[in-house]
Structures are given as C-alpha cells and as structure tokens.
N, C-alpha and C positions, 0 to 999 in steps of 0.2 A: 759077723762073717763067717763061713764055712771056712775050714782049712784048706789053702790055697794046694791045688794039684795042677798037672799040666792041663789038664782036660779043661779046668775051669778056668783057667789063663788064656788058653786058645778060644773058647767061649767068649770070653770079655774080647779078646783081640778082634771079633767078629761083629761085636755088638754095633750099631750105629752106623752099620755099612762099611766098616773099618776093613781093610785089608791088610796093611802092614805099616810099620812107621816109615815116614818119609826118609830118602837114602842116608843122611847124615845119622839119623838118630838109628836107625837099621844098624848102621856099620858100627855105631855106638856099642849098642847092644851085642853084636857078634862079638866084638873085642872083649867084651865080659865072659864070652863062655869059655869053661876052661879046657884043657886038653886040646884045643885046638892043634892040628899037626896036618903036615902035607902028606898027599897019597897021590904019586905020580905028578901029574901036571895040575892036580886038584886040592881040594883041601877036605879035611874032615872035622867038624860039620862043614858041608858046603857053604860057599861064601853067600853072601845076601844078594839079592837079584837086583844089583844097582850098576852104576855107570854104565857099560855097555849093554847089560842085560835088561836094564830097567823098560826100555822102548821095544823089547823084544820077546818080554813074556807077559803072559796073562796075569789078571787079577788072581786067578783061582791058582796058578804057579807060584805067584807070591805069596799067596795066603798057608800054600802047603809047605814053604819053606820056612815061612816063620814059624808055623805048627812045630816043623822039623828042629827048629833052633830051641824052641821052648821046652820040648820033649828032651833035648839034649842037656839043657840047662838043668832040668829035672833029674835026670840020670847020672848027672855029675855033682848034685849037691848046690846048685847056684839057682834052683827056681825063685827062693825068696828074693834075691837081689832082682834076677830078671823081673819078677813079678812088681817088686817095687819100682823099677825102671818103667816098666810100659804102663802100670797105673798113674805113674807122675807125669808123663809126658802129657802136653795139652793136645785137645782135640784137633789143633791145626796142625800139629806135627806128625798125625796119620795121614795116610793116602788111603780114600775112600772110594768104594765102587762109581760114586757119580764124577770122582775127579778124571 
C-alpha cells in the first residue's frame, strides 16, 4: 500500500458509501486528536456531529467534519494512529448513506 496521507484516508472513509463512524466510535476518534482546545463556546477541532447534532446534520456535513478531523490528525502528527483506528473498525461501526 502507498504511504497513507490525509486524502487517502478520507477517500477510504467514503468507500462503500461510508459517511462517518457511528457516534461512540467517532467520539473515540475525536478524543485521539492531539491539541484539542476550547475556543469560546466551541472546540478546535470542532466536536464530532453526534448527540444532539446527529439528527440535525446531513450526511455531507458529517463527511466534511470527519475529513476535518482526519486533516487535523495529519497536521498534528497523529495520522498513523487515526488511520489504524478507522481502518480497524468493523463495517457495521460505520454510518452509511443508506442508513
């Protein structure tokens, strides 16, 4: 396999009509991200679109937020860990376009 980068992992995350990890797994991924910090009433990087946001955001918004998390991991030297996590979860642990 070619060397992983943010874009190859984002591509992988969209294969098989994947949108994002199911909420508990997505939260676990977010907690892996280094240098998380509060900015005003929010967070950087932004929180995963789970809990109250899950039912009020589109699949496209979820895909874009996951891509943002992947790019954050890459920028902060944690892409390998995030890649292993995303590639290691079961297909049933992903939210899909058909769900």
